[in-house]
N, C-alpha and C positions, 0 to 999 in steps of 0.2 A: 687476352679476352675468352679464351674458349674455358681457361681453368676457373672466370668470374663467373661462367655462366653454369658451370656447372657446381662450384662450392659454396659460393654464398647464398643460392637456397639451403643448400646440405648443412653446411654448419649456422643458418641461422635457425632453422630447426632444430637443428640438435641441442644447441644453447638453449633455445625458449623451453624447447622440451625439458630439459634437464631440470632448468630453475623451475619451471614449473611443477613435474613431478616430485622434485626431491627439496624444494624450498615452499613456493607459493599453496600448494595445497596441503603439505600437512602442517601448515600454520593457521591455514581456513578450517582445517579438522579441527585444531586445536581452539582456536575461536567460538565453532559449531556450535562444541561439546560445552564449553562454557556457558554460552547463552542460554543452552538447554537446564543447565541446571539451574543461572540463575531463574530463568524464567519460568521453571519448576515451580520455586518458593514459592515467587514471588505474587502466581496464578491461584496457587492453592492455596492462599491466605483468607484467614477471617476476619479482619478487617477491613471495616470498610470505605476507613479514609485510604487502603493500600489498594483498595481494588479503586477507586475511582483515579487515583494517581496513576495505577499502571495500566489501567484501562485508556487514560489518556496516552501517556506516553509509550504502550504499544502499537497502539493505531494509528498516532503522530510519527513515528520512525518507522512502520512496516515497510512502506515503498522505497525508501534508500536503502531499506534491506535487500528487498525486490531485484535491486539494481547489481546489487555486490553479489549475489545469489546464496544468502545467508538463509532465505526463506526456508531454502528445502532442510535445515536440521530442525525446521519444527514440527514434520511430519511424525517425527518421534512421541512428541507432546500429546497430538493429538492423539496417537494411536495406542496411550497409555492413559490418558483421561477417557475415551471410548469403553476402553476396557475393567479402569476401577472403578469412575462416576456412572457409566452408564451412559454418558454424551459429553462433547466438547466443548467447552466453554472459552477456550482461547481463537477457535476460529471465527464463532462469529462476532468477536472485539478486531481482529485484523482485516473483518471483511468492511470495515468503517471505512479501510483507507482510501477502496476506491469511491466511495459516497462523498467524500470529501473531495476527490477529482473533479465529480461534477458539480457543485456546489461553484467552486471555482470556475469552471469554466464559464457556467451560467453568467457570472460575474462577469469575465472576462469577455462574454459576447454582447452584454451592455452594453461596454465601453468601445469595445470594435465595433459595433453598431452606431454609437455618437460618432466615433475619429472617421468613421467611412471605408474602416477596414474591411471591405469585402472578400479577401483572399481566405482571413482568418473566419470570420464568419460563415462561411460556406464549409471550413475545416471542422468547425464546432460543431455549425447543425448538423454532420454527417456522422459525427463520431458519440454525441450524447446519449443515440439511443443505444447505442453498445455498452456504454458507460450507465446506466440506469440499469441494464441487464446484468452486469457485473462484468466486463469486459471493458478493465480501463484502460489498454496499449496504445487503442488510440487519441485518447483524450491525454495520454503521457510526454507517449512520444510524438506526435502529434503538434501539440498545446501549450502546455503544463512546464515541463524539462525546458524544452528549447527557452521558451521563457524565465526560465530556472527561478524566479521570485517567486508566481501562481504556485510551484511545484512543491515550495516553503509552507507556502501560506492553506494550500490545500489540506495538506498533512495536519496541522497547527487548526485546523478548524474540524476536520474527521476524529481530531483527541476527544471534542467533548459528548460525542457520539459511542467513542469507542468508553471514555468513563461509564454513558449510560446503561449500555448494555454491561459490562465487567459490575456494576452497582446492581442489577437489577437480577444479576445472575443466570446470562440467558446461556441456553445448551444447546448444541447442535445433535441430530441423533447421527451423522455423519458429516463429510468437509467436502468439498466440491466449489459450486459455479457460486459466487458472492454477490452485490447487490440485491435487488427485488426479485429473481429468481433463486433463491437462498431461501426467502419463505419457505418453502415446502417442506426444507430440509427440517426447520427448529424445532423440537416440544411442542405442542401441539398451546402450551400454557405461556409460553417463550415469543409466540410469534410476533403479539403484539408487540414488546418490547424491545423485538429486533427491530421490529418496522418504523416507530419511534426513534430508534437509535438511530435508523436513516435519515430519517426526516432531521435529526439533531443535527449529523456530518455535512448534509446536504447547505443544512443553512447557516452553521458552523464554518464552511466553508466559502461559501458566498459573503458571511459578512467579512470575513478576515481579509478575503481577496478583495474587496470591494475597496477596500479602509487602506491596505498597502500599494493596488497594482495603478498606476498613473494611466492617465492619455498618454503621453507618451512613450511609458512601455510598450503601449498598445500597436502603436504609430509604427515603431521602430522593427517591427516584427515584421 
């Protein structure tokens, strides 16, 4: 028992720490580097069709990237774009992901109100203001991710906003908070198109979630 008390936590930390440092971290590094190279090619394309498709895909998959920590690999792209282009085009696209969550949450709230799920209504009501201001974690971890299906439909809806932002070549002067509070950091001529992208993402997340999330899904939460 004495040896178990001492050796079990020590060996657990030693084995998992070794695997993390020598296996998981190098592998994640290769994935991150490859992601940066691929994204650099895509976002710098002058083809409108490529812009629309890439904008949709990037917005749709951004939140799963956040869950795995891969979004940190995008910061070098922000810095390079800011230096070379004088603005960041990738950040406004990825900011649409949070807007899709907002639209999905509103759709879920309406269903929750219909089935009288008061607990879920309170969670969404408390988290929505932060969602509009670009803080998506309360909605993600409190609503869409636990239900899982809305987490997917929110991303699919956000993609439409990302496609619009990429197609209209929205540029930001910096990167930081997303949502409505990011409007001032957009270039003046891009502010309107960024706002339109947010509205499209809100609507897209709402409609797709309303189609696929059922009353049974909301009742079981």
